[in-house]
N, C-alpha and C positions, 0 to 999 in steps of 0.2 A: 461573607468577605466579597468587597468589591475589588473585580480583577482591575490590574493596574497594568498598561501595557508601556514598558520603556523605550526612549528613542534608540534606534538602531545607532551602534557605534560606527562612525565615518571616518574610521583609521586611515582609507585609501583614498580618502579626497586629493591628497598631495599628487597620488600617482594617476588619477584618470584626468585627462587633459579637459573633455568635454563630460559633463553630467547633466543630463536631462531631468527635470525635476518635475516636469507638468505631465497631464493624461490627455491633452488635447490629441486627439487621432492624428496620424500621422499619414502622409499621400501614399498610395499603394505600393508604390515600389521604393520606398526608402529602407536603410537599413539599420540596424543595431550598431554595429564597427564600424559602419564606413566600406567595409568589404565583404561582410557577409551578414546575410540577413539570418536572424535565430528563430523565426517563429518557424516552428515544428522540424527545428534541425535536425536531422538523426545520428546515431553512432557514426556510420559509414558517410555522411555527409559532413560532419564534422572534421575525421581524419581524413578525406580529400580534401578539403581546404588546407589543414595542416601540411599535409605532404607537397603538396604544390605551392606552397607558402604564399597563397591568398590570405593567409592569418595565421598570426603566433600564437601560442598558447596563452601569454600574457594577454593578449587580446581580446581571445575567446573568453578568457575569465572574466575580464573586465566589463565585456558586453554584457554578461548576464548580472554582473554586480549594478549595472546601470540599469537595468531593466527592474531589479527589484527595488533600488532607491528611486526610481521614477514612479511605481505602480502601487507596490504594496502597502504603505502607510496611506500615501494619497487617495487611492482610489475607498480607503477604507478595507482592502482584502484580508489583512492581518493572518497572512499564512505565515510568515518569516518573523523567527525571533532571535537569532543570534546569526552575524555573519563570524565565517572563520578568518582570524585573523592572519592565517597563513597561508591563505588559500593565494593570494599573488605571488608569496616567496615560493611556494610551490608550482606555480605555474613557470616562473622564471627557469626554476632548477629543470623541470621538463623542459622548457626549451632549449636550455642547454644540452639534454642528453640527447636529445634528437638530432641537435647538431653533429654531435660527437660519434652516435650511432647510427643515424641514417635509418631507423626502425620506430616502430611505434608496436608497444603495450597493447592487450587488450583494449582496456579502456583509458588509453593515454588521452588525459587533459579533457575528459568529460565530466562535468561537473554534476555533482551529487547534492541534492537535499536529503538530509536525515530526519527522522523524525524523531521527536526530544527522548525517545525512551533507548535509543540506541547509545551504548559508551562511548565517548571520545575523552582521549586523553588532552587532547589540546582545546576543548570547549565544554562547558558545564551539561550536563545531563538532567533534567529534573524533573522528567516525565509528567508535564503541565501540573506539577504539584506545588504550591507554595512553600511547605514544609523542606521542599529538596532545593529549595533558591542555591545557585549558585554551586551546588556538588560537582565536583571534577573528580571523575572516577582515575584510577590509577592507571589504566589502559583500555586500548579499543574494543569494543565487541568483536567477534570472531568475522561475523559478516564484513565489519569496517574493514579489519585488516584484511580481508581478501579485496576488498575494493580497492583501499592504497597499493597493494601490493600489484595490483594490474594497472596502476597509475591514474585512477581516479583521483579527480579534487574535490575532497567534501568542501563544498563551497558555504553550507550554513545549515543550520538547524529549523525546521518548521514547528509550528504550532501542534497542540494535539490536546484531545479531551484530558481533563485530570486524570490520572491514574488509568487510562485507557477506559473507564467504566462505560463512555456511552455509546451506544452505535446507531445513535438518532443526531448527533450534531458534534462540534468540536469547540468545546469551550476550557481553558485552564485556568486555574486561579493565578498561574503568573501572569499571562499575556491576553487573556480575554477570548473572544469569539472570533473563529475564523469564517469567512462567507463565500459564497460558493460564485465563483469565476465568472459562470454564465451568466449568474443573474443574483445580486450582492443583495437583495432582498430574501435569499432562500438558504439553506444549510447546506453542509460539503458531506453531510453523514457524517459519522465518524470511528474511530477516533483519530481516523490517520487524514482528516479532513485536512490539516495545513500542507503536508506532503501533497495531497491531490490537487487541491489550488493551485498550488506554486507549479505544480508540473503542468497543468493545463495553461496556467498562465505563462508558460512557457521561461520561467524562472532558472530553470536547467533541464538535464538532459534524461538524469536517473534521479526516480524518485525511491525514497524507501519507505514502508510501513510496517506495520505489524496487524496481525489478527487471529484474535482469539476467537471471533464467532461471525464476524463480518468487516473488519476495521481496515483490510486491505481491498476487499472486493467492493463493499458498500463503496467507500469514498471514490474509488475508480468509476462505479456505474454513475455516482453521481456527476464526473468531471468529464465525461465520456474518454476514459482511459482503459487501458489493460491492465488490470491488476490477478494476480497470480498467487493464490496460496498454494504453496507445495505440500505433498505429502507431509504428516509427521514425522520426524526423522530424517528429510532428504536435506534439510538446513539444520546448523546450528542457532541454540536461543541464546549461548554463551555471551554473557555482556548486554543482553537485553535486559529493561527491566519489566518484571514478569506482571501479569495480570492474573492468569491460570496456567502455569508452565506446564501442565498435562492437556494444554488445547494451543498454547502459545506458538505462533509462527512467525517469522518475519520475511519477507519480499520486496519485489519491485512492484511498482507502479509507474507505468511506461504509457508514451504515446503511440506506441505501434508495439505488435506482435515479435518484429524480427530483433528491435531492441531488448523486447522482457528477455528473448532467449537466448542475447548475449549475455547480457546481465545474469542470467540463471546460471550458466556456463561458470561463471567466476564464483556464485555464491554456493552452489550446491555438492554435498559431499561430506566426507568425515570429519568431525573434530574430537580430538582425544578429552575435551574439557566437556563436552556433553555426550553422555552414555546414547542417550538415544538415536544418533545419527552411525552406529554402528549398523544400524538395519540399511543404511544406506549403499553400503561396501558392496560391489557388485552389480546395482540396478540403479546407479545414476549413469545416466549416458555421457560420452566422452563430447559431443558437440551436438548441442540440440537445435543449432540451426540447422543440420544436414535432414530436419525434419519438414522443413517449411517450404512448402509445395503450392503453388495456384491451385492446383488440382488433387489437394490433399483431401478433400471432402467424398471425393468418387468411392461408391461403396459401403461408405461408412455407416453404421446401423446408431441413429441416435433414438434414445426414447425420449418423448414428450411428457413431463413430470405434473400433469396439470392437477393430481393429489396436492402439489404446493401451492399452486398458484391460482389457480380458477376458484378464486372466492367471491362474494358477495361485495367484498371492500375493495378489491382489485379496480384500479383506474381503468376506464375504456379505451385510452389511449395507448397506454403500456400494453393492455392486451392485443389491440390492432398492430401495434411496432411487433409483438412477440408472434403473432400470426404469419406477418410480413416476413419475419426472420425465420421462419419454419419452411414458406414458400422458396424464398432464398437458398434453404440451406439444400431442399429438394433440387432446385434448379441446377447447384454445384456437384448435384450426384450422390448427394445422402440418403440413405434410405430411412425415412423416419417411420418410428413406432408411436403411434398416439391412439388411443393415451398408453401410456407405460406406466404399471402398478405395481407396487410394492406391498405385499402383503402386511396387516398391522401395522400401516405408515405411522398412523395418528397416534397410537399408543405408543410405540417405540420411540415416538420421536420425544413425546410428552416425558417420558419415562427418563429422560436422557439428561435432565437439567443441570446447568452449571453448580456443579457443586464448592461451596464455599472453602476456598486453600490459598487464597491472596494473601491473607496475614501471616501465613505460613512461607509463603513463597518470597514475599516481600522482608522477612526479615534475614532468608538466606542471603538474598541479593545485597541488602544493606550491609552483611558483615563481610560480603567480597570487597568492600569501599573501604574496610580498615578503619582507620582512627579518624580519617577524613569524613568519614559518615556524617552527615548534617544529622542525622536522626537514628535511634536503633531500633524502633518499632513502629507499626501502624497505631499502638495504642498512643503512642506520644502525639501522633498527629489528631486524633480523635481527642484527648484531653484538652489539645489546646485549641480545638474548633478550627483548624486550619485548612480547611475546605469549604467548596462551594455548598453553598445551601441545597442547590438543587442534585447533590450528591450525598445528600443525608440519610437515605434509603439503603444506597450503595454502600455507605461506610456503615451501617448497623448490620448490613449483611456480611460485607468483610470483617467484620468484627467476631463476628459469632463463633470461629474457628480458628484456633492455634496450637494445630497437633499435627503429627506424622499424618499426611493424607492416607497411608495404608491402614491405618486404624481404624479411618471411618468405616460406617456398615451400609451400603458396599464401600467396598475402598475407591477413593476419588483420585484415580491413577492413570495410567496409560491406557489405549484401549484393548488390549489384550488381559489386562488386570481388572478390566471394570466390567464386570456382565451386563450390565446395561447398554455402554458402547458398543460392546463385542455383540449384542444380539442384533444392534441396529447396522452393524456394518454386515454381519452373514445374511440378514435379511435384501439388504439392497445389492449386495455382490449375488447372493441366489438369484435376485430377481433379473440382475443384468445377465446372468450367464444363461438362465431360461431363456431370455426373449433374445439372447444373443448379440446384445447391445454394446458397441464401445464407449458410450458416454451418455450422461442425461443432461437436458436442457431445461432450462427455464428461466426468467426473468429474475435479474439480480435483486431488485425490487420491484413489486407491482403498482408502485405509487410514484410517480415523480417526486423531488426534492420538496419536503416541506420549506413554508416560512420559517423565517428566524422566530424564535419563539412560540413558535405552534407545537404543543406537544400533544395535541389531543386528536388530530384526522389522522387518519388509516396511515401507518409508515409502509406495509408490505414489505418488509425487510425478509428475503427468504433464505439468505445466507448463514444463519445459525442453523438451520436444521437439519441438515446431514455432517457436511464436512467438518467442523471442528470435532463433532463428536465421534466419527468413526475414522478419521485421520486421512480421508482420502483426498487427493487435490483438486482443486476447482479453479476456473479462469474465469473473468469477465471479460468482455471485448464490446464495446460501442456496437448498439445494434439501432441508433437513430435518434431522433427529438422529437419532443411534442411540438403541437403547433406554436407554444407559447417558448420553445427554441430552448426546454429542459432537456438534457441527456438522458439515455435510457440504456441499460446493459443488458445483454444475453450473457446467461452464465452455463458453462459446461460443466461437468463431473466426471470423474474416472476412476478407474480402479488405483489402488496405490500404487506408486512412483511410474504412473503412467504419464506424466509431466509432458512427454515427447507427443503424445498424443494429442492431448489439450492443445498442446502449441501448434503442431499442425492443422487441426480441425480450425481453431480461431484464425490464423492465418490465411487459410483457403478463404474462409468467410469474409474477414477485413478486406482481403485482395478483391473481393467479389462486389463487397456493398461500399467500402471506402466512406462508413459514416462520420468519421473522427474530423470534426473540424475546431480550431481554434476559438477562443470564448473573443466577442467582436472588442470588449472593453480592453483589452489589451497589446494595441498593435505594434508593429516596428517601431521602433524609438526614430525620430528625426536625424 
């Protein structure tokens, strides 16, 4: 099939007074709204501007819509697929609310870019699949409900890899391929590459992606972002189109650690619709921002997992950046255990392969859509050939099983119910306890972003090795750029429900190194 990208609907043109449609670099001190520079704007900065009257919520929302219109299609980035038709209406409502109440909710007026597999009752949710074209869910995903309840504005949906199949690139059969905002000839990784490139290019403040093995952390690494894959059970999967629901996690892709902690405060916690989140009761923290300290690495013990990344195919520049990161962590007060080793690591990770349950999980999701479901099963997609040619192998794998995952041998279920996953978790935790380490560190990818169309050169994706199988939390934070200006990420992995520690360590490292910088091709508008 040939992917077709439809023109974005310009319903809001009558409201926007000035619309910039070119990509000519702007003067250094120009702004997007005339009142507030949106480049690298944080939640705190946006709220300060709103409180002071420097800008209204309507103007802030218009500013981001202008950036999307000016840059996404014209540059060929192809990150955004749907604009929320209710975004400006909601912004005006929030302006009225603020005028009446004189106070702001946690995410008041903060614009959100959602990956196309989060259910939204007011926008299509297509999971990157032509077979799901126009599918309108009956309600919002649990995470989307929480974001809206905190007064965030769902601004747009982002492109994603078809059915979230690929960690390498972001190509949908509905809207084509997303490019990397730092180099349009490169991939943004997958499958949350649309969200990652949109947030890197400052099309919004909050980015939401999903991670079955890589797809939050990989795109975050390739776009100089912070990406958090939380503990399985810390956040709800309800209303997210599944890939493998026993490994799926939704979460934030952000430009800084503080905003990541603020958003995670909103997302984390128990959802009666997702039984797995019962494990979060009593283990989720009240406020993750309390752990953000510039000296947060002092005395922290970090294990360098060279078993994972020190390979013949690893890129020398990424290895140099990793060595520099280790020295920066040590200078910040961390105790470095190098090398850190996990007994039988290669055998244990090889044994935890991603068992096939997509067909089963998708059928349950489609049932939740009721009579409005555009298809009833993955078999319909396969029979019609309604998928990208490069996903033929993934489709064949997905079609192999359509039975209760508990009936597999061994069971294709959660960590405690799958002996392969449990064995890896036990080995990782035992090694961490024996060495007394608080977290493990390694490059998120051992190689820089590939060129578009390159499926053969080494990719170096380290994210799928541990966290999706063991259910442990992991975070990636920018650790610098190659000589060609391509981003790289440092990943930290901790024990279950230790997100507060990951955020603490990542924040201290971020504040010391300040590696994040915006892509040059998406400056402030004139």
